[in-house]
C-alpha positions in Angstrom: 28.3 -105.8 69.3 30.4 -108.0 72.1 31.1 -105.9 75.2 34.2 -107.5 77.8 31.3 -108.5 80.6 28.9 -110.1 77.8 30.7 -113.2 79.2 29.9 -112.5 82.9 26.4 -111.7 82.1 24.8 -115.1 80.9 22.3 -116.0 78.5 19.2 -114.4 80.6 21.2 -111.3 80.7 22.8 -111.0 77.4 19.0 -111.1 76.1 18.2 -108.8 78.5 20.6 -106.2 77.5 20.7 -106.7 73.6 17.2 -107.6 73.4 15.7 -104.2 71.8 18.5 -104.3 69.7 18.1 -107.2 67.8 14.4 -106.1 67.4 15.0 -102.8 65.8 18.1 -104.9 63.5 15.3 -107.2 62.6 12.8 -104.4 61.9 15.5 -102.8 59.6 16.1 -105.3 57.5 12.3 -106.2 57.4 12.1 -102.5 56.3 13.8 -103.7 52.9 12.1 -106.9 52.0 10.2 -104.8 49.3 13.1 -102.9 47.9 15.3 -105.6 47.8 11.5 -108.0 46.8 13.2 -111.7 45.9 17.0 -111.1 46.5 15.6 -110.4 50.6 16.1 -114.0 51.5 19.8 -114.4 50.7 20.9 -111.1 51.6 19.0 -111.6 55.7 20.5 -114.7 55.3 24.2 -112.9 54.6 23.5 -110.2 57.0 22.7 -113.3 59.8 25.9 -115.1 58.6 28.0 -111.2 59.6 26.6 -110.9 63.3 28.6 -111.7 65.7 28.3 -113.1 68.6 26.5 -116.1 66.9 24.4 -115.4 70.5 23.4 -112.5 69.0 22.3 -113.2 65.3 20.0 -115.8 66.7 18.4 -113.0 68.6 17.8 -111.5 65.5 16.4 -114.2 63.4 13.8 -115.4 66.2 12.5 -111.7 66.2 12.8 -111.6 61.7 11.1 -114.7 62.6 8.2 -113.0 64.8 7.8 -110.2 62.9 7.2 -111.9 59.9 4.3 -114.4 61.2 
């Protein structure tokens, strides 16, 4: 996920560059909700924990929140 020039983008640039990917990731995980049912929350938490960099994981988490409200 992280590319060498991500550091030079700054926060806004990083967000703009990865926003669509974060939304797509959140939609894919949300699609697993019915299949996983009660295990979904723990599964998503473990998936978020594995994402890198942390800024991207936070973007995906925010997208999940927006999609479930």
